[in-house]
N, C-alpha and C positions, 0 to 999 in steps of 0.2 A: 714916719721916721725912717731914716736911712740906716743901713747896717755898716756904713763906712764913715770914717773921719773925712775932713775936708781934703787931706792929702792922699786919700784913696786907700788907706790902711783900714783893716777890719776893726770893728768895735769889740768883737768877741774873739776868744782864742779857741779854735776847734781842738778838742782834747781826745777824740776817739777816732781820728782819721786813720791811724796806722794799726789799729787793733784788728785781729782776725775776726771775721764775721762768725757768728754762731750758725752752725749748719743744721744739726739735728739734736734736739733735746738738750740744749745747753753745751754741747761739745763743739769745739772748733774743728776745722777740716783735718788738721794734723791729729788731734785727739781721736777723732772718729776713725780715721784710717788705721791708726795703731790699734785701736780697740777691735775693729772688724778683723784685721789680719791676725792679731793675737788670738782672738776667740776662734776664728776659723782654723788656725793652726792647732789649737787644742782639740777642736772637733775632729780634725783630720787624724790626729794621733789616736783619738778614741775610736774612730771608725775603722782603722786598719785591722785591729784584731777582729772586729765584728764582720769584716769582709769575708773571713774564712768560715763563719758560721751562718750568716744570714744571706747576704748577696754581695757580689763584688762592687756594687755601687755604693755601699755603705760609707766609705771615706768621703765621697762627694756629698752625700746626704747629710752626714754629721757635720761636715765642714760648713755647709750652708746653714744648718740649724744652729751650730755654735756661733757663727758670725752674727746671725740675727739675734739670738738670745743674748750674746755678749753686748751687742750694741744697745739693746733695750735695758739691760741691767746696768751697764756702765753709764748710760745717760742719766739714769736716776741717781746713782751713787755719786758720780763726779759732780753733778749739779749741786747736790747737798754739800759735798766737800768744798767746792769752790765758792759757795755763797758768801759774800761779804769780804772776800780776800782779793788781793791784787791780781792782775791779769797773768803775771808770770809765776804765781804761787806754785802751780802744779809742776812746772819745769824745775824750779829751784828745789822743791821738795824731792823730786826724783834725783837731782844732782846730789843733794845731801845724803839720801839713802845709799846711792852708789858709792859716794866717798866714804861713808861710815861703814858699810857692810860689804861692799863689793871689793874686788881685787884692786890693787894699787894702780895697775895700768889703765883702769877704767875711770880714774879720777882726773878726767881731762880738765875739769873746772879748777883744779888745784885748790880745793877748799881746805881750810885748816880745820881739822876736827880735834878738839881738845875737850876733855871733861875734867872737871875739878874746880876748885875755888881759885879765883884770881886774887892776888895780893899785891900791894904796893909797899915796898920796903925802902926805907931811906938809909943811906950809909953816912954816918957822921952827923955833925951838927950843922945847921945853916947859920 
């Protein structure tokens, strides 16, 4: 059986062609790099005071250890959080958190944040 109609069009619709591939532990490439650099940055900050007491190489060591540990932990946590949700859930969730709790200038998505009950009121008679 052929995968094409008589006119040459496909019988099926590919649905995952434009999705980012999963690179490590359920993370896409963008999520992986943000996790590695963020965790390495935290490790670097922790290693700077240790450099005065242990050895001057501590910022590099703690940055490498922080990046590795962050990647291992984030891969497990984000895989559980993303399970069963749409592909863009993580990015929309981050946009929502920034819009709700972050400064106004960071709300580049221009999300409308409103809490409260919605009402429909009519004026006059129909």
